[in-house]
N, C-alpha and C positions, 0 to 999 in steps of 0.2 A: 504492499501499499504505498502510495507515494505521500511525504511528510513537507508542507513547509517549513524552512528552517530561514527565521528574519535574523538578521543582523544589525543593529543600530548601538549607537556609540553607548545611550544610557537607557537601561531596562528600565521600565516602572514595574516594580515589583510587588506581589499582591499584600496590600495592606489597606488600609481605612482612611489614609490621607490624601487631599485632593491630584489631579494630576495637572501640572504647571504643562501648560505650551501646547499648542495645535496637532504637533507632531507624537507630542508622547499620548495625545487622544488616539488620533487617527490610528497610531499602529496598536495600540491594544487593541480597539476595535477588529482591526484586521485578522487577531488570530480569533475573535469569537467566533463558533460557530460551528469548530475545525479543530485536528488534535494537531496541533502545532508548538513548534518550538523559539522560545525568544533566546536570542544571546547576544552576551553584551555585558557593558561596564557596568558595575553597579553602584557605583559613586562613593566607595571608600578608597579612601587613599592609606597606605600602610606608609609607617617610615621606613626609611631602608639605613642599616648599622652601617657605621664606617665610614660616613661621608659619602663622597662622590666615590663609589663602588662602579666601573661599569660591569661587574660580572653579574651583576641583577638585570641588567639591560635586556638581556636574550629570554629572561623566562620570565612565569607568570609566580610569584614568590610566596601565593596563598592557594595557587593552584585555581580553578572551574568547579565552582558547586553547581549541583543539578535540584532543584525544587520543582513539584509540582502541583496545578491547583484547577480544582475540578469548578468550572464556571457553570452557572444555571443562565438557561436562553429564553430570553423575554423579547423576541423580533426586534436584537438591535440595530440591524442593518437595513432592512426594508421588508413593508411589511408588505409585497408580494410574494416574499422569498421564506421558504418553509425551512426553520432550523432544527436539528438537532435538540432534544431536553438538556444535553450537558456537555462540555466541551472540555477537554482536558487541556491546559497550557504545561508546557515544560520550559521552566528558565535554567538556563545555562549562564553562569555570572562568574566576574573576576574582578578582587579589586586591581587597581592599579599600586604600585612601590611609585615613591616620590620623584624619579626619576624619568620613570613613563610619566608621568602626571605631567611634569615640566616640559619634556619634551615634545611629546605624545600632542597631549590635550593642552595646554599652554600655549607651547610652542608652536610647532610646525600648521597643526590642523587650526588654534585660532587667533597665532601671531600672525600667519602668513595666508593661508587659504582664506578665512572666513575673510580681510579685510580684502584681499586679490580679487574673488568671487562676489564682491561687493563694489570692487570699481574706488573703491579705499587705499591707495597704492601710499597715500602718504603716512598710514596706520601699520604698514608691512614691516615685520622687526623677525629675523632671522637669526638665533642664535647658531653655533657652527653645529653642535649634534642635534638640533631638532630632528632634521630632514634622516637622518639614522635612526633616529626615535622614531618618528612616524613611520618607518618602514617595519621596523622590528615589530610594532606592533602589529599592523597589518601582517605580518608574518605569522605570530603568536597565535591570533584569530582564525587564519589560514591551517593551522596545524589544529586546533580545535575543531573545525569545523571536519576536516579530514577520519577527526576523532568519532565524530557523531555521524555521519553521512552515511546511510544507506544508497541500495543501486537506482532508486526512481525516487528520492528527495528533488527535490527544487530551492535552490539558494535564495531569500531577494535580500540585495545589502542596500541599508539605507544612509546614504548622505557622505559629505565630505570626508570622513572620518577615515573612511576607507574606499578609497581610490583605487589599490594598490591590490586588494585581497583576492579578486578572481586571478590576476596574474601567481601569486602564489599559488594556490588553487590547482591551478594548470600544474604548475610546478612538481607541486606533489602526486598528481595524475589523477586530480579529482575533473571527471567527466561529464560530472552532472549540468542539469542548465543553471547558469549564474544569472540573476537581472539586477541593474541597480539604477535606483532614483534617488536624483539630486534635487532635494528639498528647499534647496537655493538657486539662485542666477546662475545659470552658468555663461560667463561673460563673452566677449568677443574677444577674439585671436589679439589683437592689441594688447589685452591684459596679458594672458599666457605666456607674450612670448618678453614681459618683466621677471618673468620667473626662471631661475637658471635650469629648475628641474623638471620644467613642464614636458620635457621630449619624452622623460623617461615615465613621464605620470601618465603620460595618455596614449603612450604605449601600453603600458600597466592596463589603464582603464578600457584599452580594445581588446581588451581577455573576456572580457562579460558577453553574455550573448543577445542581450538585452540593456540599453540604456534610455533611463525615461526621463523627460525633463518635464518643468510647471507648463509652459510656454515656448507659442510657436515658435517667439524670437529666441527662447532660449534654445531650441533643437537646429534651429539656422547655425545657430555662434558654434555645438557641440562638432555639426556636421563640420563646418568650415577648418575647424578645430583638429578634429582627426585628419582630416585629409593634410593639414598644413606639414604635419609633424608625421605621417604616415605615409609620403608618396610613392614611395618604391615599393611596398610593402601592398598598397590598394589596387586589387585583380579586375575587382567588377563593380558596381553602383548601379543597384535598383531601387525605385521607387513601388512602393507596395498601398494599395487601394482596397483593404477587403473589403468594403461594402461595394466598391465603386460608384461612388455618388460622392457630390461636390461637399457635403456637409460632413464626412467622415475624416477624420485626419491620414496624410501619407506618411507611413513609414519609407524610413530610406533603409534599405540595407547594404551592408556593406562587405564583399567578400575579403577577407586580408588574410596574406602569407605572417602568420608571426613565427615559424620555425616550429607547429605543433605538427604531430602527425598526418595531418589535415588542412587544409585552407578554415580558416576561420571565419563565422558568416555573424555580421554584428548588426543588429537595428537599434535604430534610433528612432525615438518620437517622442511627441508633448502627450503627454498623460495628465491633467490639471487635476490638482487632489480636491477631493470634493470636501463635504460634511454630512452629518446623517440627520438631514432634517426633520424626518419622522422622528426622533429619538428627541431633538430640541422640543419639538411640538408639543410632545407629553410633557416635554416638564415643563414646560410652560401653563399647558393645562392645571396640570398637576399642584405647581405652585401657588396658580390663584385658585383651587381649590382647597388649599392648605390657610391663604390668607383670609379665604372668605367665610373659613370655620373662625378663625381669629377677631375679624372686624365686618362684619357683613357691609355695614355702611361705606367707610372705606375703599373695601374691595371692588364694590360695584362701581364707584367713584372711578376706578383704576382702570377695573375693563372696558368700562365706555369712552372715556376722554384721556389722554394725557394732562398732566399736571398743569395749572396757569402759569407755574416758574417755569421756562426751559431748560431741559438738563442734555447737556455733550457728555459721550461716555468715550472714551480710550482708553484702551487695552495694551500693554506693551514691555515688550524684554524693556529693558534699558541697556540698550544698543545704540551705535552711532549710526546703523542702517534706520532709525525706525523713523527721524527726524523732530524726536521730543523737542530739545530745543527751538527749533522753527516752527513748531507748534504753538510755543509759549509766545513764544514772539511776536510770529503772528495775531495771539488772541487777545494779548496788550494791545497790540495796534488796533485791534475791533474793535472794545470797549473804551479805545480813547476815541475812534473814530462816530462810534455809535452809543453815548455816553445813557440812554435810554435804557439798555441791555446793563448796565450796573444792577444791582440788587434784583435784576428778575432771570439773568442768564448765570447757569452754575455746570462748570465742567468736572468732572470726577475723572480723575487720572489713576488708574489701576498702573502701576509700573511694578515689575520684579526683576530685583538684583540681580545681574549675571558676572562671574568672569572678573572678579572682584581681586583675585589676585594680578590679573594682570594690571599695572599701571595705569593704561590707558584708560582700562575700564571703570577703576575706582576715580577718577578725575574725573569723568564723564559723568556717573551716580553722584560725584559732592556739588557739578553745575547743575545737574536738575533738581535738588533739592535746592539748592541756592535761589535759581531761578524765581521756583514755584512761588518758594518766601520771598523774594523782590516783587512779585506778581501779584501777590495778596496784599500785601504793605502798601503798595503803591493806591491800592484800591479800596483799603480795609485800615485805614491808619492807626485805628484807635488798638486791633486786633494782629499784631506782627507775626505770630507766630503762626506755623504753620496748622493748616486743619487737616485729619487725617480722618475716609470714611472707616466707616464699621457698618455690617453687614447688617444690624438692624436699622440702618437708615431705610434700608429698601420697603418697611414697614411702616414706615411713618414721615409725613410731613417735614422739610426741616423750616420752621418762621426763618421767615425774611432777615429778621435784627441778626442771626445767626449768617448770613449769607458771606461768603468767601467768595473769589473767581474762581480758585482751581481749589478743590477738593483732592490732595494726595492719599494714596493707598499704598503701602506692600504686600498688604495682606494677598497670599495665596485662596482664593476664591474655590469654592468646589465647583463642579461644572451647572448643577442645578441654580446655585445661588447667582453664576455670572449671566447665567441666559436668563435670570429675572433681572435681573441689571440691564441687560439689553432694553429687555420689553418696557422698561419705567424709561427709557433714553429715548429723547427725541431726535437725537442727531449720533451715529455712531460716526467717530472719525479716526480714520486710519493715513498716517502722515508719512508714510516711509519713502527714506530718499534711495531706498532699492531692498526688491524683496522680493524671494523666490515666490510665495503664493500671495499669504495673510491670510490666515485662516478664520484671523477676525472677522475680517468682513462680509464673508460668508456666514459665519454665526449669527453675527447680528441681525441680518437682514433674517434670516430663519427663524428667529424668536419674537418678530416683529407682530403684534396685534393689526392680523389682515384688515379688520374697521378703523382701524386710525393709525398706520404704521409710520415709524419714522424715518428720516434720510442718512443713507448711507455717503458722507464726505470721505471720499477716494481717494488717494495720490497718483498718478497718470505712472508711478514707477514701481505699485504691487504689484504680482504676476495678477491678482484676481481683476488689477482691470481691465485685461485681454477680454476677459467673460463678461466683466458687468456695467457695459457702457452706461447702463439707466442710473448708474450712478452718479451723484452730482462729483465730477472727475475736477481734482485742482493740483496745480504745481507745485508740490512742496519749497521747491528753490525759490517761488515768486511771493511774496508775502499779498501783495495784491489779490494774486490767484486766490490764495486761502482766504483772504475778506470778501473777495463777491461769493465764493462759494458758501462759506457760513452765511452768509445773510441770506443767499439765494434759498439756501437749507430750512432755513427758522423761516423763511417767507413764505414758503411751498405752499400752495393750497392743498387742502385734502383730497382732493379728484385727481391731481397731479401725483400726490403723492401717493395714493393707491394703485395709479397706474405703473409709475416704477417699481413700485413693490411685485407686482403681479408679476413684470417682466424677468425682473431679478430671481423671484423663485420660482419663477420656472423654469431659468436656468439651472438652479439648484438642486432642483428636482432630477432634471435628466443628468446632469453631470454630479451626482453625490457620491459619499464617500464608496459606497459600495460599487457603483460605476467604474470607478479609479483604479477599484480595487480588483475588478472582473477586467475590467480593460487589460490592465498589464497582465496578469498572471494568465488569462490567457495568451497573449503573446509570449510568456514567458516559459509554458509550455508548449506551445506548436514550434518546431523547429524549423527552420530556414531551410528550403529545397536546395538541393545540389544543383550550382550549377554551372 
C-alpha cells in the first residue's frame, strides 16, 4: 500500500496548542484522511558540548523519534468527499544541535535563501560554514527517508529548507516519486545569479519529479532558472495541458540528463494553495452559536450588521516581507488626512515574533513595537502605552473612550478565535512586499458574513493577488495607493461588497485546500511518459 511521506522543516506535533501559520495548518490537514507520515524538525535545540565541535555536524545527536496519533475524521477537507472514520499519522522528528540550528536554519535557510527569494539582497548574510551546514541537514533527512521508505511510497517535500533532499535521495538509490512544493516566491534568474551556490542548488532541485510553485509567474521564473543552469543537460521540453482547455494550468515537462540510470523527467507547474473553506465557515457558525448562548441581543446585532465603529484586521509574522512598517506609516497618514476617522477606526494588528535569534529580525521586532507606540502616542497623547488585544475583546464592544489607533497583539490565537476575529472585522489588510501566497487573505474572505461581508485590502505583491483580483488591490510601496485603497474599502457600498465577496468566495471554493492537494498529488503519482 502506498503511503505519503511528507517532509517539512517544522512539524506540528499532536498537542492542544494553537497552530501558528498558514503553512502549518495546511500541512496538518493534508495528512487527515490517510495513513501517512510527517517528518521534520521538532523545534528543539540541543546544546553541543565542547564548543565548536565539527564531529557533530554530520549526525543527529538525539536521533529520530517516532510517534503515532489516531485522528477522528469530521469531514475536514471537502463536504463532497467521504473520509474514513479514523486516520493514523506517524510523526518522525528530531532535534537539531546548536551548530546545525545556526548553520542550517539561521544561517543558509533564513539568512540567505529567505531574503534572496523575497528579493531582499540587502539582507543576505552568509557565514563560511552555512552552506555546508545546509547540505548536511538535507543529507541527514535523505538518510532517514531511506530508512523509512517502502517501495510504493511517495515523498512530498515542502519549502526552501530542502532544495537538495531529492539529490541525496537519488544518491542513496531511492527511485520513488519525490515532489517539491515551494511555499514562498521563486524569484527571477537575476536574483539567483547573485548567489555563488545557485548552480549546484538548481542541479539538486532538478532531481525532484514534480516542482510546484504558488503562481504562474513563479512557474515561469522556475523554468527559466532551470534552463539557464542546466542547458547542456536539457534533452527535451514539452508543455502538457491535462484537460486540454484554456482554464487549466499547463505543466512543463523537461527531460534532463542527470547522470542517473536513465534520463529524468521533471514536471514544473503552478499549484496555488487554498484554504479549507467549508471548515472555516463551520467554525464561524459554531462561534456564532456560542456567542448567542452567552448574549442573545449582542450576538444578534453582530450577526446582522457590522459595528458602528469600523475595524481593520492584519495578521502577520514579524518579517521584512510583510510590509508592517509601511502599513503603519500609511495608516498614520490616513488618519492625518481624514481626521474624522480618528476615534472611529480601529486597526487590530496581530503580530507573531519570528527568528529573533537573527539580529535583523530582532531589530525589526523592536522597530515594529516602537512605531506602534509612536502612532498611538500621536493620536492619543494621554495614553502613550501600547494597547494589547485580548481574546475576550471579540465578545464585547470597546468603549470609544478606550480608542487607540492601533491595538497590537503577539498572542497566538486558536484558528477558531482568529476566524471569529476576521468575521468581526470590516477590512482584512494584507500589505506584503513579497509573498508566496498569503493564506490570511483567503481565510479572511472565507470567514466573512455573506449578508454583510468585509473588504479585502490586498497587496499586488502577494501571490494571492493573481487569483483574487476582486479584492481592493494596493501597492504597499506607494503610500497614496494604500490611502486611496483604504478609503475605497471603508466607503464601499454593501451591494459592491457582496459582489466582490461572491466572486472571491467562488474562487476559493474552486481552488480550495483539497483541490491543491489533489492536483499536486495526482501529478506526483503520475509518471512522465517516456519520450
